[in-house]
N, C-alpha and C positions, 0 to 999 in steps of 0.2 A: 743740443746741437754738439755734436761729435769734433772737437777741434783738438790742433795737433801743434806740438811744437816740435823745434828742431830734432831732439833727441827720439821721439817717436816719429821720427820724419814721415811713415807712411801707412800709420793707421788706416789711412782713406782707403787703401786697397785691399785689406782683409775685411773691410764692410761687404766684398762680393762674395762673399761664404755665409750661410747661415749658420746660427750658432752650432746646429747638429753637425754639420760639415766640420767646423772648427774642433769641436769636440772628440771627431775619430781622427784627426791630424794628430802624429805623433812628433811629440816634441822633446824627444830624447836626442843622443848623440845622432848624427850624420854617419852612414856609414862609409868607411875607408875610402878613398879612392882607388882606383884598379884600373889594367890596362883597358883602353879600348876596345883593344881586338883589331884594330887598324895595320893592314900589313905592308901601306905603302902603294899600293895599286893607284892607278889613275881612275878617278871617279869625278863625275858633275854632280856637286849638289845644286838644286835651285833653292833660292832662300825669298821668301814672301815676305812683303812689306807693301803699307799704304803709303808713305811719305815721300815723294820722289824728292822733295828738299832735303832730304836725311841723306842721298846717295853720295854725296861726297865723303862722310865721314864713314858710311860703310865701306865705301870704293877704299879707302885708306886701312880700313879694318881687314880688308880682303888682302891688301897687298902686304903688310904685316905678317897676316897668317899664313899666305904663300912661300914667306923668307924661310919657313920652317916645314910647312906641307906643300911644295910646290906639285904634287900630284893632284892635289884636290883643288879640282877647280870648282868658283863659287860665282853662280848666276843668280845676281839679284833681278828678281821680276815683281815690278812696283805694278799692284791694283787701286784705283779709288777706293776710298774709305769704305763709300756706299755700295761697291760693288763685291768689296772683299770678302765679306763674310758669306754670303750667298755661293761665289766660288770655290772657297773651302769646303764648304758643306757639300756642293755637288761634286768637288774633286773627291772627298773621302767616301761619300755614297757609291761614287763609281768607280773607285780605287786606285785614282792615281792623282795625287796633289803634291806641294811644295816639299821636298825633305826637309826643311827647317823653316819656320816661319814666326811671324810675331803675333803674339798674344796679348789680349787685354786682360783685367781685370773681370769686368764684364761679363767675357764670353768664357773665360778659363772654365767655368763650371760646366758649361754647356758640351764641351768638348770633353773633358776629363771623364763626364759620367759617361758619353759614348764610347769609351777604350779607343779613343781616336789619338793620344799621345803615348810617347814612350818616355819612360822615368828616366831621369839622369841621375838616379842615387851612385851609381858606378862611380862618377866623375867628380864626385861630394868629397873632400877631406883632405889630407895633406898631398900636395902635389896636384890638386884639383881645383875646383871650384871652391871658394870660402864663403858659405852663407852667414858666417858670423860678421864679416864686413858691410853686410847690408842689414838694412831694419829688419828686425825678426817679423813684424807684422805682415811686410809685404814678402819677406819670403816665404811665409805661412800661406799668403793668398795664392801661391802656384803649387800648393799640397793638395792632395786628394788620396784620402783612404790611407795615409801614412806612408806615401811614396812623393817625391820630389820629383817635379815635370818642367821646372822653369827656374832660372836665376834672374833674379831681376835686372832689368836692363838700362831702366831710365824713369824717371817720374816729371811730373809737369803740375804748374799751377797756373793760375790765370791772372790776367792785369789788363791795362786801359793803354791800347799802342796810340799813339796820335802823332798827326801830320806839322809841323813846327812851321813851313810854308803856309799852309793854309791857315794854321792860326794867325800868322803875322800879319796875312794880305787881308783877316777881317778883324785886326787889332784886337785879338780875343787873350785873354792871358794861360799861358798854359795848365794842364790840369797838376792838381798837387794831391799829396796825401789827405789832404783836408776837403777836398771835393764830395759833397753829398748826392743824392739823387736829383734834387733841385737846380744844382751847380751844372750836373749832366746835361739837364734838359736845356738850362738857359744857353749854355754854350752852343749846344747843338742849333737851336732857335738863331743864335748870332751867326756861325757859320754856315749854315745851311741857303742852298741856291736850287732854284727851280731847276730841273734836269740836271742836276748835279754842280759841284760837287756836294755831297750830302752832310749834314752835320753828323750824324751819327750811324753806324752801322749794327743796326740789330740783327744780326746774324742768325739764321736758322739752326744753331747749336746749342744744345743743353749745356754741354761740357764748358763753354767758352761764352755762354751769354745767360739764358733765363734760370738755369739751375741756380747761379751765384744771387741774382736777385731776389731768388724765392728765398734761400737761406738768409740773404741780406735784411729781408721784411720778418727774420725769423718764422719763417714757413717750412714746411715739409713735404718733398716728394711722394712720401710713402709713410706707411705705419711702421714702427719698430719690428712688426713680425713680417715684413715685406710680404703682406698679401694684399694690400689694400691701397688704392693711391690716394694721395689727401690735396692733390692741387689745386682741389674746387674748394678747401678750406679757407676762411677768409686771408689769413696773410700769404697763403701763394698766390690767390686768385689777385689779390693788390698788385703783386709783382707783375703778371700778365697782364694786368690792366694798365700797369705803369709803363711797358714796353709795346702794348697795344697803340699807346698814345700816339708813338713815334712813328707808325705805321699811317695812322689818321691823319696824321698833320702831315704827311709827306716828308718829314725830317731824316727818315733813313730810306735806302733803296727799297722799290715795290718789292714784293716776293717773287712777280715774274721775272723782273730785272735781276733778282739776285740767282735766281735758277739758270737762267740763260748766261750769266755772267758771274765766278765765282768769287766773291765779297772780299773773300782771305787772300785770294792768289792773283785776283786781277785786279778789281775795282778799289781796293786801299792801297797798295802798293804802287798803282798807277795815279794815286793822287785824285781820285773821285770820291773818297768818303773822308773824312776830317778827323775821325777818331771811330776807334772799332776794339772791344774784348777781343780778347786773344791771348790762345796758350803759348808759353816760353818756346815751344817746338819752333814758332814761326821766326824767331830771332836771327838763324842764318839767312834765310831767304829775305827778309826785310832790309839787314844791313846790307845786301848787295842790290838791290832792286830799287833801293830808295833813302840816300843819305839823310834825309827830312823828318825819317821816320824815328821817335824817340819814345819812352815807355813809363808810366806812372801807374799807382796803387788802383785799383778799382773802386769807383766813388762806393759809399757806403750808405746804406738805409739806418734801419734801427741800430744795426751792428755792424761790422765788419766779415765778410765771409767769402770765400772762392773755393773751388773746388780743387782737388787734388787727386792726382792719378797715378798709374804706372803700367810698364806691360815688361813681359818677357820674351825671349827667344825659346820655343819648343820645335820637337822632332815628331814628326810624324808615324804613327805605332807601326806604320806598315812599308816605310822607307826601304828600298833595297838596298841602302847604302847606310846601315846603323852604325858602322864602326867610323867611319868618315865623318857623318853626322854629330857624334858625340864628341870627336876633337874638337870639330868647327864652334859647338855651343861651349864647349868648355874654353876655350879661346875666348869666346864673347863674353864669359863670366870674369874674365880676367884684369887686372889693374892696367896692363896695356890696353887692352879693347877700350875698356872704360874710360882711359885717359885721353883715348884719341876723339870719344864724343865732346868730353870738354874742353879738348882743344882745337875743335872744328867748330865748336860753337854751335851743334846740330842741335842737343836735347841737354836737358840735365842728367848726367851721368847718375846713377843710383849708388854707387861705391860710395861709402861715407868717407869724407876728406878730400873728394875730387871735385864738387860743386864751384871752390873758389878759380878753379882752372876755365871755367866754362865764364865766368863772369869776367875773367881778364880778358878774354878772349875779343870781347867787344866794348872797348873802355867808352865808345861814344853813346853808349844808352847803359843807363842806371839798372843794372841785371840784378843786383842784389834785392831790389823790388821784388823779385819772384821767388827769391830764398826767405826774404821776412814775410811771406806771404803764407811760408808754412803754418807759421803761428796762428793764423785764424782761418786755416784751410777744414775744409767739411770733406767728409767720406762719402764717395759716390754709392749708392743704395744700389747692390748687384743679385737679385733672386737668382737662385739655382736653375730657374726655367728659363733664363736668358734676359735679353735687352729689348724683347718684343714688346713689353708695356711702354718703354721709352718711345720706340718708335712708333706708337699708334698716339703719342701725347704730339711729337713732333708732327705728325701726319695732320692733326686736329688743329697746331696752332699755325701750320703754312694755311689751312683752309681760312682759318680766322683772321689770320693778318694779311689773307688776299682777298677778304671783305665778304667771304660766302659763310661767314657765321656771325650772328649779332655778337658785338663787343663784349656784351655782360654776360653772353652765353657759352664763350670760350675757355672758361676753365672748367665748365660743368661737362661740357661734351668731352673734353681732354680726360677728366677723370673716369666718364663713364668707359670711355674706349680702352684706357689702360686697364681697369678693372677688368673688362673684358677678356684682355689678353692675362693678364694674371690670373683666372681663373682656369684658362685651359691648360689640360694636361700638359 
């Protein structure tokens, strides 16, 4: 299991590249920063992102950027995550997409190999982006064939959010760092009420839910060569079966309910779910939505484990506004822009030394938990062929947790579907 400490903060993100890719990445000095060529003309840049909860922080960044570049108008365009990648692919193929957009480590190799991204080497160095201020594995995860295409924006870890009002009403003690899977299950049974609120939200997300349980049971999602899924091996299958029990016993909203009502954005903040695993990016929304929400470490299985991940801002290779886009991305990689992310509690800024402000921005929650999780975080495996194999696992789990696949067959069918995707060119 690939664990991280604070010094190697984002080793996880580097796992999105194969060994052969990493070998081709230049490890020498970055090119000196050059002028972007922007001449002050009025332009409009579209900025693609998938999380509406981060708009306040993004709008603050835009306001500060426009103090220096008033002629560059930035238009954020929010597309839900499930639609984000198909829309990008369609737009790139059709010759029209966002000038600048978010990308994560799982999808970066796909777009880089397509030639869809613009290198940002020209804005790196003195007076420009400073990659040395970011963990090198994360910086390298946004390199391809010796060129830099993005500077890390943020990173995230996973913890257990819970509703203190629901715990108090049921007379259940709050989660602690000593909780095990058995404690989670027992609390869910005590908190659960037929028709809601539900004791636990076993959300349909690998990153926030079942990946963590698989790693906690010392299982693997995929082999070290990134060619074969291992989700049907006993450690991973046991974790999937543990979560299946919540659905079978009605301790979590049914799949159909969660598909109709987003558990992360609606059911949980509205007090319809007592506790739910979730990423650090939810903090800003939850603190505004419900003052009863708090956070605890994920319960542990055979070991502690949680996923760590990061994303970057990249530029579309065929944008008609390359010079202005470079100025925007250079600003987004600055300490000023990263500090805004921390101060607005949107996400954990990736620039070293700025996470403490993110923690301090929400004193009512113990956000140090998300930073402590770095010590037992695990890499997200990201084959260069893209995340289709993960989508296939999720598709099967949804079918299984919806009652359409026998419980003891869910992991086997998930592995079969994932391997079929991994074998496709």
